[in-house]
Structures are given as C-alpha cells and as structure tokens.
LUMBALUM-851701 format. One line per 10 residues: number of its first residue (from 0); their letters; for each residue x negated, y negated, z negated of C-alpha. Coordinates in Angstrom, 2 decimals, decimal comma. Layout:
// residues N
NUM> a> X Y Z  ...
END
This chain:
// residues 394
0> miyvailvas> -72,92 153,88 197,32  -70,85 150,89 196,16  -71,31 151,73 192,50  -74,99 152,50 193,00  -75,42 149,00 194,47  -73,58 147,44 191,52  -75,76 149,45 189,12  -78,99 148,45 190,85  -77,98 144,75 190,97  -77,04 144,76 187,28
10> lfllitfave> -80,28 146,49 186,28  -82,22 144,02 188,40  -80,71 141,03 186,57  -81,39 142,62 183,17  -85,00 143,34 184,15  -85,36 139,75 185,42  -84,09 138,47 182,09  -86,62 140,64 180,23  -89,44 139,44 182,51  -88,49 135,78 181,93
20> hvdrtsgfps> -88,47 136,41 178,18  -91,96 137,91 178,34  -93,08 134,89 180,36  -91,80 132,51 177,69  -93,34 134,39 174,77  -96,63 135,62 176,22  -97,40 133,24 179,07  -97,62 136,09 181,61  -96,30 134,63 184,90  -92,93 136,11 185,78
30> viamialgla> -93,65 135,55 189,47  -96,33 138,22 189,45  -94,07 140,68 187,60  -91,14 140,15 190,02  -93,30 140,58 193,13  -94,91 143,66 191,62  -91,46 145,11 190,90  -90,52 144,54 194,50  -93,67 146,27 195,70  -92,94 149,26 193,45
40> akpalrsmgm> -89,23 149,40 194,37  -89,77 150,20 198,04  -91,59 153,55 197,61  -89,32 154,43 194,70  -86,16 153,88 196,76  -87,70 155,67 199,74  -88,32 158,74 197,57  -84,61 158,74 196,65  -83,49 158,29 200,25  -82,12 154,79 199,54
50> lvegigavvp> -84,46 152,65 201,62  -82,73 149,49 202,87  -83,85 147,98 206,19  -83,44 144,46 207,52  -84,02 142,74 204,18  -86,81 140,61 205,65  -84,20 138,33 207,21  -82,77 137,56 203,76  -86,05 136,31 202,29  -86,09 132,84 203,96
60> vagavalvli> -82,40 132,32 203,04  -82,99 133,25 199,39  -86,06 131,03 199,38  -84,15 127,99 200,66  -81,34 128,48 198,11  -83,79 128,94 195,27  -85,75 125,83 196,29  -82,63 123,64 196,21  -81,58 124,97 192,80  -85,05 124,59 191,29
70> vlegaldiel> -85,45 120,97 192,40  -81,92 120,24 191,16  -82,67 121,86 187,81  -85,83 119,78 187,45  -84,02 116,56 188,35  -81,26 117,28 185,79  -83,99 117,40 183,10  -85,32 113,91 183,87  -84,16 110,75 182,12  -85,08 107,55 183,92
80> krerlkpalt> -86,48 104,88 181,60  -88,41 101,73 182,47  -91,27 102,58 180,13  -91,80 105,90 181,95  -91,99 104,38 185,44  -95,82 104,31 185,45  -96,25 108,09 184,83  -93,68 108,81 187,56  -95,52 106,62 190,08  -98,84 108,21 189,06
90> afalaafall> -97,45 111,69 189,71  -96,05 110,55 193,06  -99,39 109,02 194,11  -101,33 112,14 193,11  -98,94 114,43 195,01  -99,18 112,27 198,14  -103,00 112,06 197,98  -103,33 115,78 197,31  -101,13 116,60 200,32  -103,30 114,45 202,58
100> fygavfaaia> -106,57 115,81 201,20  -105,68 119,49 201,20  -103,94 119,19 204,55  -107,00 117,62 206,17  -109,47 120,10 204,65  -107,41 123,22 205,36  -106,58 122,01 208,86  -110,26 121,57 209,64  -111,05 125,04 208,25  -108,16 126,63 210,20
110> aglleltyfq> -109,17 124,87 213,42  -112,75 126,07 213,02  -112,18 129,68 211,93  -108,89 130,61 213,64  -109,49 128,90 217,00  -106,49 126,63 216,61  -106,14 123,03 217,67  -106,29 120,50 214,83  -102,54 119,95 215,00  -101,91 123,69 214,86
120> gailatplal> -104,31 123,90 211,94  -102,38 121,12 210,19  -99,12 123,07 210,61  -100,72 126,10 208,94  -102,44 123,96 206,30  -99,34 122,14 205,08  -97,72 125,10 203,24  -101,02 125,79 201,47  -101,39 122,14 200,46  -98,17 122,09 198,41
130> isssvaipas> -97,58 122,77 194,74  -94,56 125,04 194,52  -91,94 123,55 192,24  -90,24 126,97 192,06  -93,21 128,21 190,01  -94,63 125,00 188,51  -91,42 123,69 186,92  -90,58 126,93 185,05  -94,23 127,21 183,98  -94,13 123,69 182,53
140> rtldaearef> -91,50 124,66 179,92  -94,18 125,40 177,33  -96,08 122,14 177,88  -95,56 118,97 175,89  -93,04 116,41 177,15  -95,59 114,19 178,92  -97,20 117,05 180,85  -93,83 118,61 181,74  -92,59 115,27 183,03  -95,66 114,92 185,21
150> ivyesstsdi> -95,32 118,45 186,65  -91,62 117,97 187,47  -92,31 114,77 189,38  -95,51 115,94 191,01  -94,23 119,32 192,23  -90,87 117,95 193,41  -92,63 115,12 195,27  -95,13 117,61 196,75  -92,28 119,77 198,08  -90,38 116,82 199,54
160> lgvlaffalv> -93,38 115,17 201,23  -94,68 118,52 202,41  -91,42 119,54 204,06  -91,15 116,14 205,75  -94,78 116,31 206,99  -94,42 119,93 208,13  -91,44 119,33 210,39  -92,93 116,07 211,66  -96,00 118,07 212,73  -93,93 120,84 214,31
170> hsgatlhgfv> -91,92 118,36 216,40  -94,77 115,93 217,09  -95,68 117,31 220,51  -99,23 117,61 219,17  -99,71 113,83 219,30  -100,51 111,42 216,48  -97,86 109,00 217,73  -95,23 111,74 217,67  -96,21 112,75 214,14  -96,18 109,18 212,77
180> tglaggglls> -92,88 108,40 214,49  -91,28 111,57 213,20  -92,66 111,05 209,69  -91,62 107,40 209,40  -88,26 107,79 211,11  -87,41 111,01 209,38  -88,50 109,64 206,03  -86,46 106,45 206,29  -83,41 108,22 207,64  -83,75 110,95 205,00
190> lllaiacsia> -83,87 108,34 202,24  -80,87 106,38 203,50  -78,75 109,50 204,00  -79,90 110,87 200,66  -78,74 107,75 198,82  -75,35 107,77 200,59  -74,76 111,49 200,12  -75,90 111,44 196,49  -73,49 108,63 195,63  -70,69 110,50 197,40
200> lvaistrata> -71,45 113,73 195,53  -71,56 111,96 192,18  -68,25 110,24 192,98  -66,70 113,60 193,83  -68,02 115,17 190,64  -66,44 112,43 188,50  -63,01 112,77 190,17  -62,74 116,54 190,36  -60,07 117,72 187,94  -59,40 121,26 189,25
210> hvryvpllag> -60,24 124,28 187,17  -62,94 125,24 189,70  -65,15 122,18 190,06  -68,82 123,08 190,21  -68,89 125,77 192,89  -67,31 123,46 195,53  -69,75 120,74 194,45  -72,71 123,09 194,95  -71,25 124,27 198,24  -71,14 120,64 199,45
220> lfalyaagel> -74,72 120,08 198,27  -75,96 123,16 200,14  -74,00 122,19 203,26  -75,61 118,75 203,28  -79,04 120,32 202,68  -78,60 122,73 205,60  -77,39 119,90 207,86  -80,46 117,87 206,92  -82,77 120,74 207,78  -81,05 121,26 211,12
230> lhlsplimvl> -81,65 117,55 211,87  -85,32 117,96 210,83  -84,99 115,56 207,90  -86,07 116,06 204,27  -82,85 116,83 202,41  -84,73 117,73 199,20  -84,74 113,96 198,60  -80,95 114,12 198,41  -81,07 117,04 195,96  -83,52 115,18 193,74
240> lfglmlnnra> -81,53 111,91 193,86  -78,26 113,67 193,12  -79,69 115,32 190,03  -81,25 112,07 188,85  -78,02 110,12 189,34  -75,90 112,67 187,55  -78,22 112,80 184,55  -78,88 109,07 184,25  -75,56 107,33 183,65  -77,20 104,59 181,56
250> alvripgvar> -79,50 103,58 184,43  -76,76 103,69 187,09  -74,33 101,42 185,26  -76,82 98,55 185,76  -76,79 98,93 189,56  -74,14 96,90 191,43  -71,96 99,02 193,70  -72,34 102,28 191,81  -71,69 101,07 188,25  -67,97 101,86 188,52
260> iaekissqtv> -68,77 105,43 189,61  -71,42 105,85 186,92  -69,04 104,84 184,15  -66,91 107,89 184,92  -69,79 110,40 184,52  -68,97 112,62 181,55  -71,77 114,03 179,37  -69,68 117,20 178,99  -69,44 117,62 182,76  -73,18 117,11 183,16
270> gefkvlvqel> -73,91 119,59 180,37  -71,69 122,28 181,89  -73,15 121,70 185,33  -76,69 122,04 183,94  -75,86 125,41 182,42  -74,46 126,67 185,72  -77,51 125,49 187,66  -79,89 127,08 185,14  -78,08 130,42 185,35  -78,02 130,41 189,16
280> tfavrgffff> -81,65 129,34 189,39  -82,68 132,19 187,11  -80,91 134,78 189,28  -81,82 133,44 192,74  -85,49 132,78 191,92  -85,95 136,29 190,59  -84,08 137,73 193,59  -86,34 135,86 196,01  -89,65 137,01 194,52  -88,37 140,56 194,19
290> llgyttnpad> -87,41 140,58 197,88  -90,77 139,05 198,78  -92,51 141,96 197,05  -90,12 144,48 198,63  -90,82 143,25 202,16  -94,58 142,93 201,65  -96,86 145,55 203,21  -99,38 146,64 200,52  -101,96 147,12 203,29  -102,06 143,32 203,64
300> fgsarswaaa> -103,98 143,17 200,38  -106,67 145,61 201,54  -108,37 143,34 204,07  -111,67 141,80 203,08  -110,83 138,83 205,31  -107,60 138,27 203,35  -109,53 138,12 200,08  -112,22 135,86 201,54  -109,65 133,44 202,94  -107,69 133,39 199,68
310> alilivvyga> -110,86 132,79 197,65  -111,88 129,87 199,88  -108,40 128,29 199,58  -108,28 128,61 195,80  -111,81 127,24 195,31  -110,83 124,12 197,27  -107,48 123,82 195,44  -108,78 124,00 191,86  -112,06 122,18 192,42  -110,37 119,22 194,06
320> ryamlrplgr> -107,45 119,24 191,61  -109,70 118,86 188,59  -111,50 115,97 190,29  -108,15 114,27 191,03  -106,83 114,72 187,48  -110,04 113,82 185,67  -109,42 110,03 185,80  -106,15 110,61 183,88  -108,04 112,07 180,90  -110,13 115,13 180,12
330> sfaatltwia> -107,47 116,94 178,08  -104,78 116,14 180,69  -107,02 117,54 183,43  -107,82 120,66 181,40  -104,11 121,35 180,90  -102,84 120,63 184,40  -105,72 121,77 186,63  -104,50 125,36 186,56  -100,87 124,41 187,16  -101,11 124,21 190,92
340> prglitvvly> -99,24 127,34 192,06  -98,41 128,15 195,61  -95,13 129,98 195,71  -91,67 129,77 197,20  -92,14 126,67 199,35  -95,49 127,99 200,56  -93,96 131,28 201,68  -90,91 129,67 203,29  -92,96 127,19 205,33  -95,63 129,77 206,19
350> ldarrqlhlp> -93,00 132,07 207,67  -91,88 129,16 209,85  -95,50 128,33 210,79  -96,13 131,96 211,73  -93,27 131,74 214,23  -94,90 128,65 215,77  -98,49 129,92 215,92  -100,43 133,04 216,88  -102,09 134,01 213,62  -104,23 137,03 212,72
360> symdgavllv> -102,46 139,60 210,56  -104,84 139,13 207,65  -103,41 135,64 207,07  -100,23 137,25 205,74  -102,27 138,95 203,05  -104,29 135,79 202,35  -101,15 133,71 201,76  -99,65 136,32 199,44  -102,93 136,61 197,53  -102,97 132,85 197,07
370> vflsagalal> -99,43 133,05 195,68  -100,39 135,91 193,34  -103,68 134,46 192,10  -102,45 130,88 191,70  -99,51 132,21 189,66  -101,93 134,20 187,52  -104,03 131,06 186,99  -101,08 129,50 185,12  -102,05 131,64 182,12  -105,35 129,72 181,92
380> aprrrqsepp> -103,64 126,40 181,18  -103,73 125,40 177,47  -100,17 125,36 176,16  -98,26 124,17 173,12  -95,60 126,69 172,26  -92,12 125,39 171,63  -88,80 127,01 170,79  -87,01 124,89 173,36  -88,29 123,06 176,40  -88,65 119,32 175,82
390> pasa> -86,58 116,90 177,84  -88,53 115,09 180,50  -88,24 111,35 180,89  -89,54 108,90 183,40
END
C-alpha cells in the first residue's frame, strides 16, 4: 500500500504538470481538468477497492495553504514603482466596490429566496462576491503586463477584503454596529500586525545563513497566517506585504527604519525563494482542486435549482463586471470581463458559511457550478500569447 500511494502521488503530480502545460498552450482552464479528474478518480478507485474515506477534512486545509502560496506568488511578481501607483489604486477601488455591490445584491437575493435574515444572506453572499486569486492569477499569465498587473492587485485585494468582511459578519452578532466595529478594528489591527510581521520576516530572511533557509521561513509565514485567522483578522495582508517587501528592495531602501534591512536583501535569495514558492503553489493548487472534485457528489450537479441559482449568480457577476470595467476602456473591459473566476477562496469561505447557516443541499451544487462555469469563462477572454509571463509592476 505504501508504494501504491507513492505511485499514485507521483502520477498525480505528472498529470498536474501536463494539465498546466495544456492550460498554457491552449487556454483550457486547468481548474476544470483537475476537478474533473477528482470526480473520475473516486469511482475508479472504488472499482479497485482503494476508496479513501475522510478526505473531506483535508480540503479546507489544502485550500488555506494554496491561498497563502498563490497570494505570495502574485506579490513576488509585483515591482512597486511610483508611475504605477494609479493602476494599483484603480484595481483596489474596483475590488472594493465590486465586493460591496455583489455582496448587497446576492445578500438580498439569498434573504428573499432562502428565507435567511439579511445578515445571514450577507454571510452566504460574501464568498460569491470574491474573485478567486487562486484561479485569476494563473489565468493572467497569458495577458499583457498591464492587464496581468491589474488582475494580481484586484484579485488579491478582493480576497483580503472579502475574508475581512466575512469574519466581521460572522462575529457581528447580526448588528450593523458589530459588523462595522469588527471590520474597522480588525482591518486596522490586521494592517499594523501585517507591517510588523512582514518586516520581521524580511529581516529573518536576510540574516538566515543555514543550508535550509526557505522552509523555516515559510513555516513562520504559515504560523503567523494561522494565528491571524484564529484571532479573526485578515492575515492575507501580511502575506501580500511580505512578498512586496521582499521583491522591492529599491523601494524599501527609501523608507526610514527599514532601509538597513532592505539593503541586505539579496536578488539571488529572492530568485531562489520565488522558484520554491512557484513549485509549491503548482503542487498544492492542483492537489486542492483534485480533492475538491474527489469529495464532490456528482448528484449535486443534477438539480435544476442548482443550475438556476448558478445561472442567476453568473448573469449578475458578468453583467455588472462589464459595466464596472467599461469606464477603463472598451478593450480593457473586453479582456478582463471574463476573468472573474470564483474558485478556492469561494469554496473555503462557503464551507465555513455552510457551518454557520442552514442551507438547502442544492446550494452545494450551485456553488460548484459557479466555480466550474466561471473557470470555463476564462477561455472567452482575448489573450496575447507569450513564451514567458511578463513581470507585473505597480
């Protein structure tokens, strides 16, 4: 059994690599392929008497790990420059407005159709209001530099604000005062702790001289992320800031207090760390979506209510997204309208929302259909093929 497990894991990684290659060359979303493989694996393993139970508990853990790595990978691609500040702020503003708009619309729909209170509807709506950086950032590799930069900032911001808003709603006591207090306090505390922890992690990375340097650094990052989640903060801010600081030595040396630390950042260290993060992200992301497919009940896709709910969600998402992007330019809107996937962060937060609320079973199918169909919509975005992904700058 040990060697069978090693064989299966090795074959899985090779298949994941092949799927990612197809995604890069053909534009077919790898997310769909990995979930489909997971769906097919369950009956195949059952027929061989190798069905594994209890995997459902691993899905949220794999999702959280993948989310941290994906945001970190995106941050390590961004170079902070004064002339790119405007696009970054534009992406931030759009992500914040979209979260408010989609959250309000979906909360109203949920309250009306599912007999939930408005606050309960908002808890369910928040995961559906977010662009998943776990899908959007990899999909942006084939876009030009300006569009990729926008997607990295927008999707990362959407995840961060969404997680902060979600937990503020959950712990609000169903009152507006509780939500605002939790959002403002959690946001400020998250930002202050993120700055302090990011500076500390960068300082550690510049002083580490042992042969094994990056795994302890990642372990510290994940420990701080988990601690932040346990305190109901938004530790993705710390992940984003850490990546930005590590990859932007030139900007940090101008800031009093951290200039001395920034001067010790080695381009070789950053380059090696990037490679490690990219490799881990590739494996963990594929593992998560495969497990999601494996633990999914195919019957969830057979409900007419699931399809109707998914269709309503997607019509609102893409119709409103085009209207929001249109002021930025017709070609920009045409390219980015379809890059609004719901994915890892949607599933992770929905699983938490389902534990908080009494939801009809067809909602499981609706959420998964939204993930599937929004990933498939990525193929509709006009793309400029490139041999290598362009560096993002902001």
